[in-house]
C-alpha positions, -999 to 999 in steps of 0.1 A, spaced: 757 -417 374 715 -400 383 717 -373 411 680 -371 421 670 -335 429 652 -328 463 616 -309 448 603 -300 482 631 -263 483 614 -233 468 650 -222 452 651 -255 434 614 -252 415 625 -218 401 652 -234 385 647 -264 375 617 -272 346 592 -288 369 572 -302 337 593 -332 327 598 -367 336 629 -374 339 651 -358 368 684 -368 363 715 -359 350 741 -373 333 773 -375 339 810 -375 322 839 -388 343 871 -382 322 907 -380 327 926 -353 344 896 -333 344 871 -324 371 829 -324 367 826 -285 369 787 -301 372 796 -324 394 811 -307 420 785 -273 416 759 -299 421 782 -313 460 791 -280 464 755 -272 467 744 -307 484 773 -306 512 770 -274 522 744 -277 549 763 -307 564 794 -290 563 785 -262 578 759 -279 599 731 -256 599 756 -226 606 731 -207 585 743 -171 597 776 -177 594 794 -156 574 808 -186 554 774 -202 549 762 -165 528 798 -171 504 795 -203 494 791 -201 459 780 -230 436 800 -230 399 836 -211 420 855 -216 440 852 -198 476 860 -212 500 892 -238 509 882 -258 542 847 -266 522 859 -268 490 889 -294 497 853 -311 515 841 -317 484 868 -322 466 872 -352 485 829 -364 482 842 -364 447 874 -385 450 854 -405 473 823 -408 447 849 -419 417 864 -442 439 834 -462 448 819 -463 407 861 -477 397 857 -502 421 815 -513 422 824 -513 376 855 -525 366 840 -566 389 859 -587 373 830 -614 353 826 -645 341 826 -669 313 789 -678 322 785 -643 322 803 -628 292 786 -659 273 756 -648 286 759 -609 275 764 -623 245 742 -645 235 715 -619 245 739 -588 220 734 -616 192 690 -619 202 693 -582 195 703 -580 166 689 -608 151 656 -591 157 665 -560 144 675 -572 112 642 -586 107 624 -554 112 
C-alpha cells in the first residue's frame, strides 16, 4: 500500500526531504497488532475531516500524531483503519482461475530461464 503525501502543506515540507523521487512508505500488517506508522498517518489525514474545520476547538490542538489523546477521534481513526484492512482483504483474497495461475507460473519460469542464461 502506498501513502501519498500532500506536499502543499508547509508543515509537511519541513518534515520530509523532497529531494528524492519516491514518496511512499511501505506498510506491513501483522496479525493482532496495530501498525503505529499507519495510525499516525490516519490521525494526520483524518484530523480535518473529523473536526470539520473547527480549528479553534481545544480538542483539535490536543490531537497528537504519536499517541491517543481524544477517544472519540481515536475511535474514528480505528474505524477507518478497520475499513481499510477489510478493503485490502477483500481485494487481495480474490479467487483466481486455473488459466491465470498457469499464466503466472509460465511467466515466472520464463523469467527464471532468462536469469539462468545471464
